[in-house]
N, C-alpha and C positions, 0 to 999 in steps of 0.2 A: 513444454515451452518451445516454441518454434522461433528461432533467431536466424534470419537470413542476412548474409553479408554480401554486398556486391562490390566488386573491385572494378573501378572504371577502366583501368588499363587492360585488364583481361577482357572486358566486354568490347573495347575498341579493337583489340587484337583479333578476337573472334569475328567481329564484323569485317575487318580487313581481309581475313582469310576467306570468308564467304564471298565477298564482292570483288576479290582480286581479278578474277577472269573477266569481269565486266569492263575493266579498265585496261586490260593487257592489250597492247597493240604490237603485232609482230613487226620486226624491223631487221635490216641486214645485221645490225649489231647483235641482236638476239641470236640470229642464225649462226654467226661466227662464234659467239660464245658457246653455243651448243656443240658446234663441231670441234672447237679447240679443247673444251673441257670434258666432253662426253664421248663423242663418236671416235675421234682420232686416238685417244688413249686406249679405249676398249679394243679397237681394231689392232693397234700396235701390240698390245699385250697378248691378244689372241694369236697373232702371227708369231710372236716370239715363243709362246708356249708350244704351238703346233710345230714350229721349226725344231725346237729342242727335243720334243718327243719323237719326231720323225728321225732325227739323228740317232737317238738312243735305240729306237726300234731297228734301224738299219744295222747298228753295231750288234744288237742281240741276234738278229737273224743271220748275220755273217759269221757269228761265232767269235767275235773279238772280245766279248765280255763273258766270263765264265758264269755259270748258273749261280754259284755261291756268292758272286759279287754283285748280282743284280739287285735292284731295289724292287720292292713290292713282289717278291717271289712267292709269298704265301697267299696272294689275293687271287 
């Protein structure tokens, strides 16, 4: 027995996802959105991580942190 059920909402959603790029038009608003919510946070987070790791590395190399107190000493 073959019973197929179609949900109109799911079919509309799939059609919208497939044809979305045909109707997308780049604009300054889209560019600002991408910068503010994607590029700037990723860059800022990467800078903060690198800065903190560089400070720790400088402390390790100068001997300010004892080997037993270091993080990730077994890696």
